Each structure stands twice: as structure tokens, then as C-alpha cells.
N, C-alpha and C positions, 0 to 999 in steps of 0.2 A: 782514613783519608779525610781531609777537610775540604770544604768548598774553595774554589778559586776566589781571590780577593776581589772586593767590590766597594763602590761608594756606599756610605752609610745609609743614604736615602733609598737605595735600590732594595726592594723586597726580594728576598731569595726564597724560591719554592724548590725544596730539595726533592730528589727521587723518593718514592714511597718507602723503599727499603733502606733503613739507616745504614746498613753495611755497604750499600751501593753509592753513598755520597762520595763525590770526587771522581766518579766514573760515569760513562754513558748509562742511561737507564737500560735495564736488561731487556725490556720489551722492545725498545728501539733497536738494540743489538740484534735481537731475534728477527725483527722485521728486515733489517739491512742484510742479514745473512740469508734470508729466504727470498729476497727479491731477485729477479733476473739481472744479469750483468748489463751494464750500459752498452748501447749499440754503437758501432762505428761503421764507416764506409759510405755514408751518405755523400753523394758526389756534389751536393750543392755547397759551393764555396763563394764567399763574397769578400773582396779585398784580401784574399789569401787566408781567410778564416773559415773554419768548418761550421758554418751556420746551420747546415742541415743536421749534423750530429748534435749541435747545441739544442736545436728544437726537438729533435727526437727524444732527448733525455730530460726535457725541461719539466714535464708534468709528473705528478705523483698520484698514486691511488688514494681513494677516500671512500667513505661509506656515508650514506644519508641517514642521519640520526635525528632529523627534524620530524615534527608532527604538525599536521594541519596547515601546510604551506603549499601554495601553488606558484609555479613560475612560468614565465613567458619570455620567449626570445623575440626581439623586435629591433627596429632601427630608430634611433633618435638623432636627428641632425646628421644623417648619413653614417652614424657610428652604431655598430651592433652592440646591443646590451642584453643582459638577462635580468629580468625583474622578478623578485621574490616578494611575496606578501602573504599574510595569514588568510585562510579561506573564509573565516567567519568574522567579519568586522562590519559594524554599522557605518553609515556615512559619517556620523559624528565621531566615531572612534578613528576612522581613517583621517579625519581632519586634525585629530589631536596626536597622531602617532609621529614618531621621528622618521627621518629618512637617513639611510646610510649609503653613501657612494663608495663602492669598493673597487680598488685598482690592483689587479693581480701582479704577482712577480713573475720572474723568468729571465732576469739578466738583461732586460730591455729588448732582447732579440727573440725570446721564446715564451712559451706558456700561452694559455687561452682562457677566456672567462669561463667557459663551460667546465673546465677542469676544477674550478673553484666554486662551483655551484653548491656542492654539499656544505661547504663552509658558510656560504651566504645564506642558504636555507636555514641552517641551524641558528645563525645570528638573527635572522628574521623571526624564527620561532621563539627565541628567548627574549626578544625586545618588542615584539609585535610591530616591527618597523617595516617600512617600504625599503627594500634593499636593491640598489641599482649596481650591477656588476658589469663593468665596462670592458668590451673587447676592442681595445685601442689598436691602432696600426703599430706594427713592430719595426724596429730597426733591423737591419741597415736600410731596408727599402724606404723607410720613413725615418729621416734623421731628426734629431733634436731641433726644435721643440714640437715637432708634429704630433707626437703621441700625447704630450701635455695638452696641446690644443684640442685634440679629440676629446679628452676628458673634460676640458673647460666648456666645450660646446654642449656636451650632455648636461653638465652641472647647471649651466645657465638656462638651458631649456626647461629642465624639470623644476627649477626654482621659480621661473616666471610663468609657466604654463599651469593654469589652475585646474586642468584635468588630472593632474597628478596630485592626489590628496595627501597632504601631510602638514605638520606644523612647521612653517618656514623658519621659526626660531629654534628648531630642533633638527638641524641638518649637520651631519657628520661626514667626514671624508677619511678614508683609511686605505691601507694596503700593506702588502708584505714585500720586503726586499726592494727590488726596483720599483714596485708599485708603491711602496712607502715613500720612496724618493719623490715620485710623481705626485703623491697626495700632499706632501709638504710644498711642492712647487705650486700646486693648485691653490693652496692657502695663501702663498705669497702673491700669486697673480690676482686673486680675488681681492685681497687687501689693496694691492697697487691700483686696481681698476676702480674700486668703489670707495676707498678711504675708510672702510670699516671691515671687520672680519665677519663674513656671513656664516661661517661654520661654528657650531657650538663646541666641537672638539675634533681632535686628530686621533685616530686609532692606528698605531704604527707597530707592525711586527718586523723586527730586525731590519729596519730600513737602511738602504745605502745612503749615507750622508756625507761621504768624503771621497772624492775621486782625485784629490790633488797629489796624493803620495807625499805630503809634507806634514809638518808638526802643527796640528790644530787642537792641542790639548789631549792627545792620546798617542800612544805608541803600541805597536804590536810586538809581543815577545812570547814565544812558546812556553817559556818558564812560568808565565802567568796562568797557564792552564794545568790543572791537576790531572794526574792519571795518564799522562802522555807517554809513559813508558810502554803503554799498550798500543798496539798498532792502530786500532780503529779510533781511539781517542785522539791520537796524534794526527791521523788523517783528517778527521772532522774539524779539528781546531785550525787547520791551515789549508783546507781544501779550496778556499777562494783566494788564498794569498797570491798577490801578483795579477789579479784579474783586471786591475784598473786600466792599463794601457789598451787592452782588447776592447773594453767597454767604451773608452774615449774614441777609439778608432771606429767602431761599428755604430755607436749611438750618437756621440756628440759631433763627430765628423767635421771638426773645425768650425762649427756653427756658433760656438761660444767658447770662452775660456773655461778651463777646468776649475778656476776660482769663482766662476759665476755662481751665486747662491742657488740658482735654479738647478745647477749641476751638482754642486757640493753645498748643501744647505747648512752644514756645520759652520760655515763662515757667513751666515746671515748677519748683516750688520746690526739689526735691531730685532731681537727675539720677541719683543713685546707685541709684535704684529700677530703672533700666533695665538690660537685659542688654547683652551685646556688640552692636555695631551695624556694619552695612555701609550706608554712605550714598552714594548716587550722585547727582551733579548734572550738569547740562548747561550748556555754555558760554553758549549763546544762549537763556537762559530767565530770565524775570522773577523766578522763584523762587530762582535760584541764590544771591544774597546771603543770603537768610534760611535756606536749606538749609545752607549752609556755616557760618553763624553758629550754627545749632543744633548742628552737628557739633563746633564749637569749644567751645561751652558744655559739651557732654557730655564731651569729651576733658579739658577743664580740671577737670571734677568728678571725674575719675578713671575714667571709663568707657573700655572698650576700643573704639576707633572706628577703622574703616578708611573713609576718605573718598576718593572718586574722582571727578574731573571729566572728562567726555568733551568734548574739544575738537571744535568744528565741529558739535555737536549742539544741537537745540532741545528744548523741553518735549515730553514724551510719546514720545521716540524709542524707548524700550524696547519699546513695543507694536508696533513695526514689525519684529517677529521674522521672520527669513527674507528681509527686504527690505534692511535696513541692517546692515552688518557689525557696527557698534558695539552694536546691540541684542543680537546673539548674544554678543558679548564681555561685555556687562554682565550677562547671565544666567550666563555662566561665572565672573564675579566672585562671584556669589551661590553658585555651586557650590563654588568654592574656599573661600569663607567657611564653608560648611557642612562641607566635608571637613576643614578645619582644626580643627573642633570634634568630629569623629567619625572616628577612625582606622580604623573598620571598613569605611568606604566605599572602594571601589577606584577 
């Protein structure tokens, strides 16, 4: 079995077992088979949608594989954040270190920053960075663009407050899935506000980039995924298919058009506003075609883009830090991306 087709500039990282190429990684299959079933029956509904069930099933397990990292929960500008940083750093080292702002996924309505702390701790340990993990307000209680505004308040505070030690020329913003969407939105808004791009780079794990349900350089077809004669591969490839109306209903709430680039960044009119990007996609993810189309549009516009597709992985695999080897590798891709932009990191 061969890999599913891809753009030539996308680096493909296959599963470790050559005989498993073209299917889900066996370790991921074993994890999925061993986990408890999703729960149902939470009575909390909003706008007729099962928000309680969505939240109950949003977070995934992980393991702390970091070393020498401390973390702290605090409020910044009224927004709860988790701060991770190395234990042993001199004041001078702190002033030279990068800062990574991380925005978690969860479909805009679920997830929490604490569930992504093992991811952020490992990223801090690999880069010696100050990592700020934002627990933004969730939809539907907070509609677009409230959660983006939460993130921007935190970003602007830490950038201007000199009690947060880091190199202001080495600030990155990233996230996964819905969080990746908001990270891109933050880069848009900061450029719009300042006329320059304050971020050194975007770190994007399978970001939601198109909620329009229209043709913007990509199309979804089950035949573009290999191995879908098997039930789990078929399920993972299309598990998010058709999610757009629900997200528009719960998150956007008619506060903007679905064609607004803050909602669907794939239709950004000028990609040159963006900083360098690391874009990670998963082979068995409904979002893969739109993610890689976004990467191509950015690259064609002249942006510096590194795009990596993880074979045998499904949506949200990076949150399985310490459980799936590819999650660790994808965080090390982010570490390498940051180190390539900062020669002071060892």
C-alpha cells in the first residue's frame, strides 16, 4: 500500500513499519481500541446542540515527558493561562529565550489549556522557551471574536510587560485545530493593528482554515485516502466531515461572514502578511486537504513554509504527547523550527 497523494513540497513522514504504510499506525490503532467509549447523555444543550457531550469528549490523555520545567497557573488581563519555563535559567538566558504562545484546540467549544500542558512543557524543555498556554473563553457562551480577543489581550500584555523575560524578536504563536485557526487570526490582527508582523513564526497543527464549504483550492474525496476499506481508517478520514454548519452556528453566531479571513483564513487576500510557518497535517484527517491547500497558497505567495504530513496519524494526534511517538516528533519539528530562527538556543 502506498501513501495518499500529496503536494511535492509536503514532507511525508511514514509510519515506522514499512508494511504499515497506507494505514493507521498500529500503536494508534491499539490506543484507540483500548480507550473508553465516548460518553453521551450530558443534558447541557445550547442552540439545540449537545455542547455538554462535545466538551466531555474533547480532551485526550497525555504523559509528561519534559525535564526541568516548572509551570504556573495565573491570570493575565483577566484570562487564565498556564506558563511553562525551564527551572535553571540565568536572567541573561531568560532575556534571550523565545516565547511561544499556544492556543489549544477543541472545536471552539471544548478543550482546556490544562489538558495541553504536557505538550507545552515538552515544547518548553526542547526550546528553553517561555511557553504561554491560553485558557480562552469558549463558544457558544462567548461568540466570535471573543476568544480571539482573549488571546490578543494576553499576547499584547506579555509583549509589552518587561516583567516577562524573553527576546521580543523571537515570539511565536501556534495551536492545534481550532487553536490553529485562532493563532492565524492573531497574526492577522496583530499585522492589521501594528502594520508589521510581530511574530517570528506560526506553528500550526492541522488548523481549521476553511469553514465556507466552498471551493478554495481543495476538495475532499474519500478516494484520496488510502486503506479506507478498513473501518477505522474510513472513520478517521471523515470523522469531522460536515462539522462546518455546527461550528458556524455555535462559534461564529452570525457575528461575521464565513468568508471573513478571521473565520476562514484560507481566503486571506494577502498571504505576505504572515510570518514563516510550520504546518503539520495528519494523513487520516478530514482537514488534511484544506490544511495542505493553505500551506500551498502561503508558499505560492512567497511565505517560508515547512509542511509536514504524518503518515498513519489522525486528527488531534499531537495532543497524545508521551503516548504516540509521532506526537513527540511533531513537537520536535516545532523545536527545530524555532531553533532555525534562533541560533542562541542549544
